[in-house]
C-alpha positions in Angstrom: -94.9 -13.4 3.3 -96.4 -15.9 5.7 -93.2 -17.9 5.8 -91.4 -14.7 6.8 -94.0 -13.9 9.5 -93.8 -17.5 10.9 -90.0 -17.4 10.9 -90.0 -14.1 12.8 -92.7 -15.2 15.3 -95.4 -12.7 14.1 -97.9 -15.5 13.4 -98.0 -19.2 14.4 -97.2 -21.9 12.0 -100.1 -24.0 10.7 -99.7 -27.6 9.8 -102.1 -27.3 6.9 -100.4 -24.1 5.7 -103.7 -22.3 5.5 -103.8 -18.8 7.0 -106.6 -16.5 7.8 -107.1 -12.9 6.6 -106.1 -11.7 10.1 -102.8 -13.7 9.8 -102.1 -12.0 6.5 -102.8 -8.6 7.9 -100.6 -9.2 10.9 -97.8 -10.5 8.6 -98.2 -7.5 6.3 -98.1 -4.9 9.1 -95.0 -6.5 10.7 -93.2 -6.7 7.3 -94.0 -3.0 6.5 -92.9 -1.9 10.0 -89.6 -3.8 9.6 -89.0 -2.3 6.1 -89.7 1.2 7.5 -87.3 0.7 10.4 -84.6 -0.8 8.1 -85.0 2.3 5.8 -84.4 4.6 8.8 -81.4 2.6 9.9 -80.0 2.7 6.3 -80.4 6.5 6.2 -78.6 6.9 9.5 -75.8 4.6 8.5 -75.4 6.4 5.1 -74.7 9.7 7.0 -71.3 10.6 8.3 -70.6 9.4 11.8 -69.2 12.0 14.3 -65.5 11.7 14.7 -63.9 11.1 18.1 -62.3 14.6 18.2 -65.7 16.3 17.6 -67.2 14.2 20.4 -64.4 15.1 22.8 -64.6 18.8 22.0 -68.4 18.8 22.3 -68.1 17.1 25.7 -65.6 19.7 27.0 -67.6 22.6 25.7 -70.7 21.3 27.4 -69.0 21.2 30.7 -66.7 24.2 30.6 -67.8 26.8 28.1 -70.7 28.1 30.2 -68.5 29.0 33.1 -65.2 29.9 31.3 -66.4 30.9 27.8 -64.0 30.1 25.0 -60.8 30.9 26.9 -59.8 27.3 27.1 -58.1 25.8 24.0 -58.8 22.0 24.4 -56.5 21.2 21.5 -53.4 23.0 22.9 -50.8 20.5 24.0 -50.0 21.5 27.5 -50.7 18.5 29.6 -48.3 15.7 30.6 -48.6 12.3 32.2 -47.0 12.8 35.7 -45.4 9.4 35.4 -43.6 10.0 32.1 -39.9 10.9 32.5 -37.6 12.7 30.2 -37.0 12.1 27.3 -40.4 10.5 26.9 -42.5 13.2 28.5 -44.8 14.3 25.7 -47.3 17.1 25.8 -50.9 16.2 25.1 -54.0 18.3 24.7 -57.1 17.7 26.8 -58.8 16.5 23.7 -56.0 13.9 23.1 -56.3 12.7 26.7 -60.1 12.5 26.5 -60.0 10.5 23.2 -57.4 8.1 24.6 -59.8 7.1 27.4 -57.2 7.9 30.0 -58.6 11.1 31.4 -59.3 9.6 34.8 -56.7 6.8 34.8 -53.6 8.9 35.2 -52.5 12.0 37.0 -52.1 14.8 34.4 -50.0 17.9 35.0 -49.7 21.0 33.0 -47.6 24.2 33.0 -49.5 26.7 30.9 -51.5 28.6 33.5 -54.1 30.0 31.1 -55.1 26.5 30.1 -54.6 24.5 33.3 -55.7 26.8 36.2 -59.4 26.3 35.6 -59.2 22.5 35.0 -57.1 21.2 37.8 
C-alpha cells in the first residue's frame, strides 16, 4: 500500500522505507477514496449510454416544446440543404440535421408549413 501511495504522490518516499502511522493512514484513506471513485465510474460505464437521437430530441424539446407544445415532429423529413440540387436533394429531419453536426453550418429549407413555420 505504501508503494502505491508513493507512486501516486500521496506520501513522500523514504530512503529507509520506514513509514509512520500517519503515512499509513494517509495511504489507506487515499486508496479507499480511489476504490470508491472507481466503483462509481464502473457503475456509470456499465449503464446504457444515451444515444445521439435521444440527445437531439431532448435538446429540441427543451427549446421548443414549452412554446409550441408537441406540434413539431422533429423526426419528420421535411428539411433540405439549400445547396443540394436535384437529383441529390434529400429530405432530412431536424433530428437528422442536429445529429450530423451541421445545424448551423448550412442553410436549411423546408416546405411543410406545419413543421417549418415555427423554426425558420
